[in-house]
KELOVO-588899 format. One line per field, with one value per atom (N, C-alpha, C): chain; residue number from 1; residue in three letters; atom name; x, y, z. Coordinates in nm, 3 decimals. Layout:
<pts>
unit <- (A, ...)
pos <- (NUM, ...)
code <- (ALA, ...)
site <- (CA, ...)
X <- (X, ...)
Y <- (Y, ...)
Z <- (Z, ...)
</pts>
This chain:
<pts>
unit <- (A, A, A, A, A, A, A, A, A, A, A, A, A, A, A, A, A, A, A, A, A, A, A, A, A, A, A, A, A, A, A, A, A, A, A, A, A, A, A, A, A, A, A, A, A, A, A, A, A, A, A, A, A, A, A, A, A, A, A, A, A, A, A, A, A, A, A, A, A, A, A, A, A, A, A, A, A, A, A, A, A, A, A, A, A, A, A, A, A, A, A, A, A, A, A, A, A, A, A, A, A, A, A, A, A, A, A, A, A, A, A, A, A, A, A, A, A, A, A, A, A, A, A, A, A, A, A, A, A, A, A, A, A, A, A, A, A, A, A, A, A, A, A, A, A, A, A, A, A, A, A, A, A, A, A, A, A, A, A, A, A, A, A, A, A, A, A, A, A, A, A, A, A, A, A, A, A, A, A, A, A, A, A, A, A, A, A, A, A, A, A, A, A, A, A, A, A, A, A, A, A, A, A, A, A, A, A, A, A, A, A, A, A, A, A, A, A, A, A, A, A, A, A, A, A, A, A, A, A, A, A, A, A, A, A, A, A, A, A, A, A, A, A, A, A, A, A, A, A, A, A, A, A, A, A, A, A, A, A, A, A, A, A, A, A, A, A, A, A, A, A, A, A, A, A, A, A, A, A, A, A, A, A, A, A, A, A, A, A, A, A, A, A, A, A, A, A, A, A, A, A, A, A, A, A, A, A, A, A, A, A, A, A, A, A, A, A, A, A, A, A, A, A, A, A, A, A, A, A, A, A, A, A, A, A, A, A, A, A, A, A, A, A, A, A, A, A, A, A, A, A, A, A, A, A, A, A, A, A, A, A, A, A, A, A, A, A, A, A, A, A, A, A, A, A, A, A, A, A, A, A, A, A, A, A, A, A, A, A, A, A, A, A, A, A, A, A, A, A, A, A, A, A, A, A, A, A, A, A, A, A, A, A, A, A, A, A, A, A, A, A, A, A, A, A, A, A, A, A, A, A, A, A, A, A, A, A, A, A, A, A, A, A, A, A, A, A, A, A, A, A, A, A, A, A, A, A, A, A, A, A, A, A, A, A, A, A, A)
pos <- (1, 1, 1, 2, 2, 2, 3, 3, 3, 4, 4, 4, 5, 5, 5, 6, 6, 6, 7, 7, 7, 8, 8, 8, 9, 9, 9, 10, 10, 10, 11, 11, 11, 12, 12, 12, 13, 13, 13, 14, 14, 14, 15, 15, 15, 16, 16, 16, 17, 17, 17, 18, 18, 18, 19, 19, 19, 20, 20, 20, 21, 21, 21, 22, 22, 22, 23, 23, 23, 24, 24, 24, 25, 25, 25, 26, 26, 26, 27, 27, 27, 28, 28, 28, 29, 29, 29, 30, 30, 30, 31, 31, 31, 32, 32, 32, 33, 33, 33, 34, 34, 34, 35, 35, 35, 36, 36, 36, 37, 37, 37, 38, 38, 38, 39, 39, 39, 40, 40, 40, 41, 41, 41, 42, 42, 42, 43, 43, 43, 44, 44, 44, 45, 45, 45, 46, 46, 46, 47, 47, 47, 48, 48, 48, 49, 49, 49, 50, 50, 50, 51, 51, 51, 52, 52, 52, 53, 53, 53, 54, 54, 54, 55, 55, 55, 56, 56, 56, 57, 57, 57, 58, 58, 58, 59, 59, 59, 60, 60, 60, 61, 61, 61, 62, 62, 62, 63, 63, 63, 64, 64, 64, 65, 65, 65, 66, 66, 66, 67, 67, 67, 68, 68, 68, 69, 69, 69, 70, 70, 70, 71, 71, 71, 72, 72, 72, 73, 73, 73, 74, 74, 74, 75, 75, 75, 76, 76, 76, 77, 77, 77, 78, 78, 78, 79, 79, 79, 80, 80, 80, 81, 81, 81, 82, 82, 82, 83, 83, 83, 84, 84, 84, 85, 85, 85, 86, 86, 86, 87, 87, 87, 88, 88, 88, 89, 89, 89, 90, 90, 90, 91, 91, 91, 92, 92, 92, 93, 93, 93, 94, 94, 94, 95, 95, 95, 96, 96, 96, 97, 97, 97, 98, 98, 98, 99, 99, 99, 100, 100, 100, 101, 101, 101, 102, 102, 102, 103, 103, 103, 104, 104, 104, 105, 105, 105, 106, 106, 106, 107, 107, 107, 108, 108, 108, 109, 109, 109, 110, 110, 110, 111, 111, 111, 112, 112, 112, 113, 113, 113, 114, 114, 114, 115, 115, 115, 116, 116, 116, 117, 117, 117, 118, 118, 118, 119, 119, 119, 120, 120, 120, 121, 121, 121, 122, 122, 122, 123, 123, 123, 124, 124, 124, 125, 125, 125, 126, 126, 126, 127, 127, 127, 128, 128, 128, 129, 129, 129, 130, 130, 130, 131, 131, 131, 132, 132, 132, 133, 133, 133, 134, 134, 134, 135, 135, 135, 136, 136, 136, 137, 137, 137, 138, 138, 138, 139, 139, 139, 140, 140, 140, 141, 141, 141, 142, 142, 142, 143, 143, 143, 144, 144, 144, 145, 145, 145, 146, 146, 146, 147, 147, 147, 148, 148, 148, 149, 149, 149, 150, 150, 150, 151, 151, 151, 152, 152, 152, 153, 153, 153, 154, 154, 154, 155, 155, 155, 156, 156, 156)
code <- (MET, MET, MET, PRO, PRO, PRO, GLY, GLY, GLY, THR, THR, THR, LEU, LEU, LEU, THR, THR, THR, LYS, LYS, LYS, THR, THR, THR, ARG, ARG, ARG, ASN, ASN, ASN, GLY, GLY, GLY, GLY, GLY, GLY, MET, MET, MET, ARG, ARG, ARG, THR, THR, THR, TRP, TRP, TRP, PHE, PHE, PHE, GLY, GLY, GLY, GLY, GLY, GLY, GLU, GLU, GLU, PRO, PRO, PRO, PHE, PHE, PHE, SER, SER, SER, SER, SER, SER, PHE, PHE, PHE, ARG, ARG, ARG, LYS, LYS, LYS, GLU, GLU, GLU, MET, MET, MET, ASP, ASP, ASP, ASP, ASP, ASP, VAL, VAL, VAL, LEU, LEU, LEU, SER, SER, SER, ARG, ARG, ARG, PHE, PHE, PHE, GLY, GLY, GLY, LEU, LEU, LEU, GLU, GLU, GLU, PRO, PRO, PRO, GLU, GLU, GLU, ASN, ASN, ASN, TRP, TRP, TRP, PRO, PRO, PRO, SER, SER, SER, LEU, LEU, LEU, GLU, GLU, GLU, HIS, HIS, HIS, VAL, VAL, VAL, PRO, PRO, PRO, ALA, ALA, ALA, LEU, LEU, LEU, ASP, ASP, ASP, MET, MET, MET, SER, SER, SER, GLU, GLU, GLU, THR, THR, THR, GLU, GLU, GLU, THR, THR, THR, ALA, ALA, ALA, VAL, VAL, VAL, GLU, GLU, GLU, VAL, VAL, VAL, LYS, LYS, LYS, MET, MET, MET, ASP, ASP, ASP, VAL, VAL, VAL, PRO, PRO, PRO, GLY, GLY, GLY, LEU, LEU, LEU, LYS, LYS, LYS, PRO, PRO, PRO, GLU, GLU, GLU, ASP, ASP, ASP, ILE, ILE, ILE, GLU, GLU, GLU, ILE, ILE, ILE, GLN, GLN, GLN, VAL, VAL, VAL, ARG, ARG, ARG, GLY, GLY, GLY, ASN, ASN, ASN, LEU, LEU, LEU, LEU, LEU, LEU, THR, THR, THR, ILE, ILE, ILE, SER, SER, SER, GLY, GLY, GLY, LYS, LYS, LYS, THR, THR, THR, GLN, GLN, GLN, ASP, ASP, ASP, GLU, GLU, GLU, LYS, LYS, LYS, GLU, GLU, GLU, GLU, GLU, GLU, LYS, LYS, LYS, GLY, GLY, GLY, ARG, ARG, ARG, GLU, GLU, GLU, PHE, PHE, PHE, HIS, HIS, HIS, ARG, ARG, ARG, VAL, VAL, VAL, GLU, GLU, GLU, ARG, ARG, ARG, HIS, HIS, HIS, GLN, GLN, GLN, GLY, GLY, GLY, THR, THR, THR, PHE, PHE, PHE, SER, SER, SER, ARG, ARG, ARG, SER, SER, SER, VAL, VAL, VAL, THR, THR, THR, LEU, LEU, LEU, PRO, PRO, PRO, CYS, CYS, CYS, ASP, ASP, ASP, VAL, VAL, VAL, VAL, VAL, VAL, GLY, GLY, GLY, ALA, ALA, ALA, LYS, LYS, LYS, ALA, ALA, ALA, ASN, ASN, ASN, ALA, ALA, ALA, GLU, GLU, GLU, TYR, TYR, TYR, LYS, LYS, LYS, ASN, ASN, ASN, GLY, GLY, GLY, VAL, VAL, VAL, LEU, LEU, LEU, THR, THR, THR, LEU, LEU, LEU, THR, THR, THR, MET, MET, MET, PRO, PRO, PRO, LYS, LYS, LYS, THR, THR, THR, GLU, GLU, GLU, PRO, PRO, PRO, VAL, VAL, VAL, HIS, HIS, HIS, ALA, ALA, ALA, GLU, GLU, GLU, LYS, LYS, LYS, ILE, ILE, ILE, ALA, ALA, ALA, VAL, VAL, VAL, LYS, LYS, LYS, ALA, ALA, ALA, ALA, ALA, ALA, THR, THR, THR)
site <- (N, CA, C, N, CA, C, N, CA, C, N, CA, C, N, CA, C, N, CA, C, N, CA, C, N, CA, C, N, CA, C, N, CA, C, N, CA, C, N, CA, C, N, CA, C, N, CA, C, N, CA, C, N, CA, C, N, CA, C, N, CA, C, N, CA, C, N, CA, C, N, CA, C, N, CA, C, N, CA, C, N, CA, C, N, CA, C, N, CA, C, N, CA, C, N, CA, C, N, CA, C, N, CA, C, N, CA, C, N, CA, C, N, CA, C, N, CA, C, N, CA, C, N, CA, C, N, CA, C, N, CA, C, N, CA, C, N, CA, C, N, CA, C, N, CA, C, N, CA, C, N, CA, C, N, CA, C, N, CA, C, N, CA, C, N, CA, C, N, CA, C, N, CA, C, N, CA, C, N, CA, C, N, CA, C, N, CA, C, N, CA, C, N, CA, C, N, CA, C, N, CA, C, N, CA, C, N, CA, C, N, CA, C, N, CA, C, N, CA, C, N, CA, C, N, CA, C, N, CA, C, N, CA, C, N, CA, C, N, CA, C, N, CA, C, N, CA, C, N, CA, C, N, CA, C, N, CA, C, N, CA, C, N, CA, C, N, CA, C, N, CA, C, N, CA, C, N, CA, C, N, CA, C, N, CA, C, N, CA, C, N, CA, C, N, CA, C, N, CA, C, N, CA, C, N, CA, C, N, CA, C, N, CA, C, N, CA, C, N, CA, C, N, CA, C, N, CA, C, N, CA, C, N, CA, C, N, CA, C, N, CA, C, N, CA, C, N, CA, C, N, CA, C, N, CA, C, N, CA, C, N, CA, C, N, CA, C, N, CA, C, N, CA, C, N, CA, C, N, CA, C, N, CA, C, N, CA, C, N, CA, C, N, CA, C, N, CA, C, N, CA, C, N, CA, C, N, CA, C, N, CA, C, N, CA, C, N, CA, C, N, CA, C, N, CA, C, N, CA, C, N, CA, C, N, CA, C, N, CA, C, N, CA, C, N, CA, C, N, CA, C, N, CA, C, N, CA, C, N, CA, C, N, CA, C, N, CA, C, N, CA, C, N, CA, C, N, CA, C, N, CA, C, N, CA, C, N, CA, C, N, CA, C, N, CA, C, N, CA, C, N, CA, C, N, CA, C, N, CA, C, N, CA, C, N, CA, C, N, CA, C, N, CA, C, N, CA, C, N, CA, C, N, CA, C, N, CA, C, N, CA, C, N, CA, C)
X <- (-3.903, -3.814, -3.715, -3.577, -3.465, -3.490, -3.483, -3.503, -3.656, -3.742, -3.869, -3.894, -3.961, -3.980, -4.111, -4.089, -4.219, -4.228, -4.332, -4.354, -4.346, -4.253, -4.244, -4.334, -4.360, -4.460, -4.466, -4.347, -4.355, -4.364, -4.422, -4.453, -4.335, -4.221, -4.071, -4.072, -3.986, -3.973, -3.851, -3.837, -3.732, -3.741, -3.614, -3.633, -3.659, -3.714, -3.756, -3.649, -3.510, -3.420, -3.343, -3.409, -3.357, -3.271, -3.264, -3.191, -3.275, -3.215, -3.282, -3.244, -3.371, -3.358, -3.222, -3.206, -3.093, -2.954, -2.942, -2.817, -2.799, -2.914, -2.893, -2.861, -2.930, -2.919, -2.757, -2.699, -2.572, -2.474, -2.518, -2.410, -2.408, -2.536, -2.541, -2.475, -2.485, -2.397, -2.245, -2.222, -2.077, -2.026, -2.110, -2.069, -2.043, -2.161, -2.132, -2.040, -1.997, -1.899, -1.764, -1.741, -1.618, -1.586, -1.697, -1.666, -1.605, -1.610, -1.547, -1.421, -1.365, -1.242, -1.265, -1.391, -1.396, -1.436, -1.366, -1.390, -1.468, -1.555, -1.643, -1.571, -1.456, -1.363, -1.317, -1.319, -1.278, -1.388, -1.497, -1.637, -1.614, -1.662, -1.644, -1.738, -1.698, -1.775, -1.861, -2.015, -2.093, -2.155, -2.081, -2.127, -2.112, -2.015, -2.001, -2.037, -2.166, -2.206, -2.257, -2.200, -2.219, -2.359, -2.440, -2.575, -2.564, -2.664, -2.693, -2.806, -2.838, -2.959, -2.963, -3.049, -3.047, -3.188, -3.158, -3.280, -3.255, -3.372, -3.373, -3.430, -3.403, -3.465, -3.491, -3.519, -3.547, -3.443, -3.316, -3.196, -3.084, -3.102, -2.951, -3.023, -2.929, -2.945, -2.839, -2.903, -2.788, -2.799, -2.683, -2.634, -2.563, -2.601, -2.526, -2.507, -2.375, -2.328, -2.245, -2.284, -2.200, -2.084, -1.958, -1.816, -1.727, -1.750, -1.667, -1.530, -1.444, -1.306, -1.227, -1.265, -1.194, -1.134, -1.024, -0.989, -1.053, -1.051, -1.112, -1.048, -0.914, -0.848, -0.866, -0.928, -0.928, -1.067, -1.154, -1.282, -1.268, -1.321, -1.344, -1.472, -1.488, -1.667, -1.648, -1.717, -1.735, -1.901, -1.914, -2.034, -2.018, -2.083, -2.074, -2.225, -2.269, -2.416, -2.495, -2.585, -2.662, -2.642, -2.507, -2.456, -2.354, -2.394, -2.289, -2.242, -2.103, -2.008, -1.929, -1.961, -1.869, -1.779, -1.642, -1.570, -1.469, -1.407, -1.307, -1.242, -1.121, -1.058, -1.019, -1.033, -1.017, -0.870, -0.780, -0.632, -0.648, -0.580, -0.569, -0.502, -0.537, -0.479, -0.373, -0.261, -0.138, -0.176, -0.126, -0.154, -0.077, -0.139, -0.083, -0.058, 0.096, 0.140, 0.096, 0.067, 0.022, -0.111, -0.207, -0.329, -0.413, -0.519, -0.621, -0.746, -0.807, -0.918, -1.038, -1.150, -1.257, -1.359, -1.359, -1.456, -1.414, -1.424, -1.362, -1.471, -1.555, -1.664, -1.651, -1.547, -1.531, -1.484, -1.547, -1.479, -1.347, -1.263, -1.127, -1.105, -1.064, -1.047, -1.129, -1.169, -1.242, -1.378, -1.436, -1.588, -1.616, -1.726, -1.789, -1.921, -1.993, -2.112, -2.183, -2.258, -2.313, -2.452, -2.513, -2.660, -2.695, -2.820, -2.858, -2.918, -2.892, -2.943, -3.072, -3.148, -3.294, -3.311, -3.192, -3.179, -3.060, -3.020, -2.880, -2.832, -2.702, -2.639, -2.509, -2.478, -2.348, -2.241, -2.153, -2.065, -1.955, -1.896, -1.797, -1.845, -1.948, -1.997, -2.036, -2.007, -2.059, -1.969, -2.013, -1.946, -1.968, -1.841, -1.818, -1.767, -1.820, -1.772, -1.787, -1.676, -1.669, -1.659, -1.758, -1.745, -1.820, -1.755, -1.805, -1.836, -1.780, -1.782, -1.898, -1.946, -2.062, -2.020, -2.017, -2.005, -2.114, -2.115, -2.229, -2.191, -2.270, -2.244, -2.343, -2.331, -2.449, -2.411, -2.486, -2.462, -2.604, -2.548, -2.640, -2.713, -2.840, -2.916, -2.851, -2.887, -2.841, -2.971, -2.971, -3.068, -3.166, -3.304, -3.387, -3.400, -3.431, -3.445, -3.570, -3.616, -3.735, -3.776, -3.878, -3.919, -3.957, -3.919, -3.929, -4.025, -4.122, -4.246, -4.171, -4.194, -4.145, -4.272, -4.279, -4.398, -4.384, -4.498, -4.482, -4.546, -4.475, -4.499, -4.556, -4.651, -4.715, -4.628, -4.605, -4.513, -4.571, -4.486, -4.533, -4.531)
Y <- (26.366, 26.323, 26.213, 26.248, 26.135, 26.012, 25.913, 25.786, 25.715, 25.793, 25.745, 25.646, 25.532, 25.431, 25.474, 25.446, 25.474, 25.357, 25.309, 25.203, 25.245, 25.167, 25.183, 25.156, 25.177, 25.138, 24.982, 24.916, 24.791, 24.710, 24.784, 24.720, 24.717, 24.758, 24.723, 24.869, 24.854, 24.948, 25.013, 25.157, 25.239, 25.345, 25.408, 25.545, 25.673, 25.777, 25.855, 25.917, 25.927, 25.968, 25.884, 25.774, 25.669, 25.568, 25.434, 25.337, 25.244, 25.115, 25.034, 25.071, 25.026, 25.047, 24.995, 24.858, 24.793, 24.850, 24.900, 24.941, 25.087, 25.164, 25.292, 25.269, 25.173, 25.145, 25.084, 25.000, 24.967, 25.078, 25.173, 25.295, 25.379, 25.384, 25.478, 25.403, 25.260, 25.188, 25.203, 25.196, 25.217, 25.377, 25.481, 25.582, 25.592, 25.546, 25.555, 25.494, 25.363, 25.280, 25.345, 25.402, 25.468, 25.588, 25.649, 25.757, 25.704, 25.576, 25.528, 25.421, 25.448, 25.401, 25.281, 25.204, 25.073, 25.085, 25.017, 25.006, 24.894, 24.881, 24.766, 24.623, 24.647, 24.500, 24.467, 24.541, 24.511, 24.475, 24.473, 24.455, 24.292, 24.266, 24.136, 24.042, 23.930, 23.841, 23.768, 23.776, 23.679, 23.562, 23.512, 23.409, 23.274, 23.255, 23.141, 23.138, 23.097, 23.092, 22.940, 22.869, 22.727, 22.688, 22.607, 22.555, 22.493, 22.509, 22.437, 22.404, 22.295, 22.273, 22.286, 22.315, 22.320, 22.265, 22.167, 22.105, 22.098, 22.059, 22.064, 21.924, 21.875, 21.779, 21.839, 21.738, 21.789, 21.823, 21.753, 21.772, 21.828, 21.864, 21.899, 21.993, 22.074, 22.127, 22.067, 22.048, 22.000, 22.065, 22.095, 22.155, 22.076, 22.075, 22.016, 22.126, 22.136, 22.207, 22.136, 22.175, 22.134, 22.205, 22.143, 22.215, 22.111, 22.082, 21.976, 22.022, 21.939, 21.978, 22.025, 22.035, 22.089, 21.975, 22.010, 21.907, 21.961, 21.861, 21.898, 22.017, 22.024, 22.132, 22.244, 22.262, 22.392, 22.453, 22.387, 22.430, 22.493, 22.617, 22.681, 22.698, 22.673, 22.661, 22.744, 22.835, 22.926, 22.927, 22.911, 22.945, 23.065, 23.174, 23.276, 23.317, 23.287, 23.325, 23.210, 23.283, 23.192, 23.203, 23.271, 23.286, 23.169, 23.105, 23.009, 23.047, 23.061, 23.102, 23.004, 22.930, 22.852, 22.904, 22.895, 22.961, 22.838, 22.882, 22.776, 22.829, 22.759, 22.813, 22.693, 22.699, 22.603, 22.639, 22.570, 22.570, 22.623, 22.712, 22.736, 22.660, 22.609, 22.508, 22.590, 22.501, 22.574, 22.587, 22.701, 22.739, 22.639, 22.595, 22.485, 22.550, 22.542, 22.617, 22.524, 22.588, 22.523, 22.477, 22.549, 22.508, 22.631, 22.634, 22.755, 22.696, 22.794, 22.755, 22.838, 22.763, 22.828, 22.861, 22.810, 22.809, 22.784, 22.876, 22.859, 22.883, 22.787, 22.812, 22.778, 22.679, 22.619, 22.727, 22.719, 22.838, 22.812, 22.909, 22.919, 23.020, 23.001, 23.101, 23.084, 23.183, 23.164, 23.203, 23.137, 23.171, 23.170, 23.226, 23.242, 23.268, 23.192, 23.180, 23.184, 23.272, 23.287, 23.281, 23.210, 23.174, 23.186, 23.240, 23.240, 23.109, 23.051, 22.925, 22.947, 22.842, 22.857, 22.863, 22.839, 22.821, 22.830, 22.830, 22.842, 22.677, 22.684, 22.541, 22.549, 22.416, 22.411, 22.375, 22.504, 22.486, 22.384, 22.385, 22.307, 22.152, 22.112, 21.951, 21.933, 22.045, 22.008, 21.907, 21.841, 21.722, 21.774, 21.783, 21.809, 21.691, 21.660, 21.549, 21.580, 21.553, 21.582, 21.459, 21.416, 21.294, 21.319, 21.299, 21.306, 21.464, 21.548, 21.689, 21.760, 21.678, 21.740, 21.735, 21.887, 21.892, 21.864, 21.781, 21.763, 21.819, 21.916, 21.964, 21.955, 21.881, 21.852, 21.916, 22.015, 22.086, 22.059, 22.012, 21.978, 22.127, 22.111, 22.240, 22.253, 22.388, 22.395, 22.368, 22.336, 22.294, 22.421, 22.381, 22.488, 22.556, 22.705, 22.771, 22.756, 22.710, 22.677, 22.805, 22.850, 22.944, 22.907, 22.987, 22.958, 23.056, 22.987, 23.093, 23.144, 23.248, 23.317, 23.361, 23.316, 23.350, 23.501, 23.573, 23.713, 23.705, 23.773, 23.772, 23.913, 23.912, 24.042, 24.121, 24.241, 24.337, 24.349, 24.355, 24.365, 24.505)
Z <- (10.700, 10.794, 10.729, 10.746, 10.684, 10.753, 10.677, 10.724, 10.743, 10.695, 10.702, 10.566, 10.606, 10.517, 10.450, 10.300, 10.220, 10.118, 10.077, 9.988, 9.841, 9.778, 9.633, 9.544, 9.418, 9.342, 9.308, 9.334, 9.320, 9.450, 9.563, 9.698, 9.773, 9.718, 9.810, 9.916, 10.011, 10.105, 10.079, 10.090, 10.058, 10.163, 10.191, 10.254, 10.163, 10.205, 10.122, 10.042, 10.122, 10.025, 9.939, 9.928, 9.822, 9.906, 9.821, 9.877, 9.965, 9.972, 10.057, 10.190, 10.311, 10.432, 10.499, 10.472, 10.537, 10.499, 10.383, 10.346, 10.411, 10.412, 10.469, 10.646, 10.683, 10.824, 10.853, 10.771, 10.780, 10.764, 10.684, 10.671, 10.790, 10.848, 10.964, 11.095, 11.088, 11.200, 11.188, 11.047, 11.000, 11.065, 11.036, 11.068, 11.235, 11.301, 11.456, 11.512, 11.445, 11.518, 11.475, 11.366, 11.315, 11.415, 11.464, 11.575, 11.697, 11.705, 11.843, 11.781, 11.662, 11.626, 11.597, 11.554, 11.525, 11.352, 11.270, 11.124, 11.116, 11.016, 10.999, 10.982, 10.897, 10.892, 11.031, 11.157, 11.263, 11.367, 11.313, 11.406, 11.454, 11.566, 11.634, 11.526, 11.502, 11.424, 11.519, 11.501, 11.563, 11.479, 11.397, 11.324, 11.384, 11.479, 11.542, 11.680, 11.701, 11.828, 11.842, 11.932, 11.930, 11.989, 11.935, 11.966, 12.098, 12.192, 12.292, 12.345, 12.426, 12.471, 12.639, 12.691, 12.841, 12.905, 12.973, 13.038, 13.215, 13.281, 13.407, 13.472, 13.549, 13.646, 13.783, 13.865, 14.003, 14.068, 14.037, 14.102, 14.019, 13.901, 13.822, 13.706, 13.643, 13.520, 13.422, 13.322, 13.223, 13.082, 13.061, 12.911, 12.831, 12.713, 12.606, 12.473, 12.462, 12.364, 12.237, 12.120, 12.005, 11.986, 12.012, 12.000, 11.932, 11.787, 11.738, 11.726, 11.701, 11.686, 11.790, 11.909, 12.029, 12.106, 12.171, 12.288, 12.406, 12.514, 12.640, 12.694, 12.680, 12.739, 12.683, 12.565, 12.486, 12.506, 12.631, 12.666, 12.813, 12.836, 12.974, 13.012, 13.129, 13.189, 13.295, 13.339, 13.442, 13.478, 13.625, 13.679, 13.775, 13.768, 13.841, 13.868, 13.998, 14.044, 13.949, 13.874, 13.792, 13.628, 13.608, 13.470, 13.443, 13.340, 13.285, 13.174, 13.167, 13.043, 13.002, 12.877, 12.804, 12.701, 12.698, 12.598, 12.552, 12.446, 12.395, 12.270, 12.230, 12.101, 12.015, 11.901, 11.807, 11.746, 11.715, 11.686, 11.531, 11.473, 11.341, 11.279, 11.148, 11.063, 11.006, 10.976, 10.910, 10.762, 10.719, 10.554, 10.470, 10.377, 10.293, 10.164, 10.134, 9.998, 9.896, 9.768, 9.660, 9.655, 9.773, 9.774, 9.763, 9.683, 9.664, 9.718, 9.803, 9.877, 9.817, 9.778, 9.703, 9.806, 9.912, 10.022, 10.157, 10.264, 10.387, 10.486, 10.536, 10.640, 10.752, 10.801, 10.921, 11.004, 11.118, 11.216, 11.271, 11.274, 11.360, 11.443, 11.565, 11.642, 11.765, 11.846, 11.993, 11.983, 12.082, 12.089, 12.237, 12.266, 12.407, 12.400, 12.472, 12.496, 12.645, 12.680, 12.809, 12.801, 12.923, 12.919, 13.097, 13.100, 13.242, 13.282, 13.389, 13.445, 13.495, 13.496, 13.559, 13.700, 13.752, 13.907, 13.968, 14.089, 14.109, 14.136, 14.095, 14.095, 14.199, 14.201, 14.280, 14.161, 14.133, 14.032, 14.057, 14.184, 14.227, 14.226, 14.212, 14.206, 14.057, 13.985, 13.823, 13.756, 13.662, 13.583, 13.451, 13.390, 13.238, 13.165, 13.051, 12.985, 12.834, 12.745, 12.610, 12.529, 12.443, 12.362, 12.217, 12.110, 11.979, 11.946, 11.995, 11.967, 12.048, 12.144, 12.225, 12.374, 12.438, 12.562, 12.645, 12.761, 12.851, 12.969, 13.018, 13.158, 13.257, 13.358, 13.445, 13.584, 13.634, 13.749, 13.847, 13.977, 14.074, 14.133, 14.145, 14.191, 14.347, 14.402, 14.510, 14.596, 14.731, 14.811, 14.806, 14.806, 14.804, 14.949, 14.950, 15.077, 15.111, 15.257, 15.301, 15.373, 15.360, 15.433, 15.561, 15.656, 15.828, 15.883, 15.960, 16.010, 16.138, 16.173, 16.311, 16.373, 16.491, 16.569, 16.615, 16.635, 16.674, 16.810, 16.911, 17.061, 17.079, 17.163, 17.200, 17.292, 17.265, 17.346, 17.479, 17.598, 17.739, 17.761)
</pts>
């Protein structure tokens, strides 16, 4: 059966038709995506996903996200139901003539991160602050829904 993994003499894994399992998997993914008109060099990059912490108190949910190098106006926050989406854009630096880059690791461009909140919040009353590259978002929780007892009457 094509794609079955087998052990090699040195203990490594390979497919029975030869090659490493990850390289053959990558080739299969390349083939599938190219059928949809997506070439590997055009795949969306997943390398920039800002780190975040989410905590909860009795009255609010707080999210802290590392987004250095942005201006507050470059950050967009949306709450839809219990889904929080934070997106932003870093400005591309101008190319400098006469400079040869040996390594470029800092992210340039857009990012978007969505997380499910642990409870419902009042997005309209949220407070967002940006200081020293950290976005702090505090969202008050909605009032809890209390169960109401309904008396059952005997039918006449």
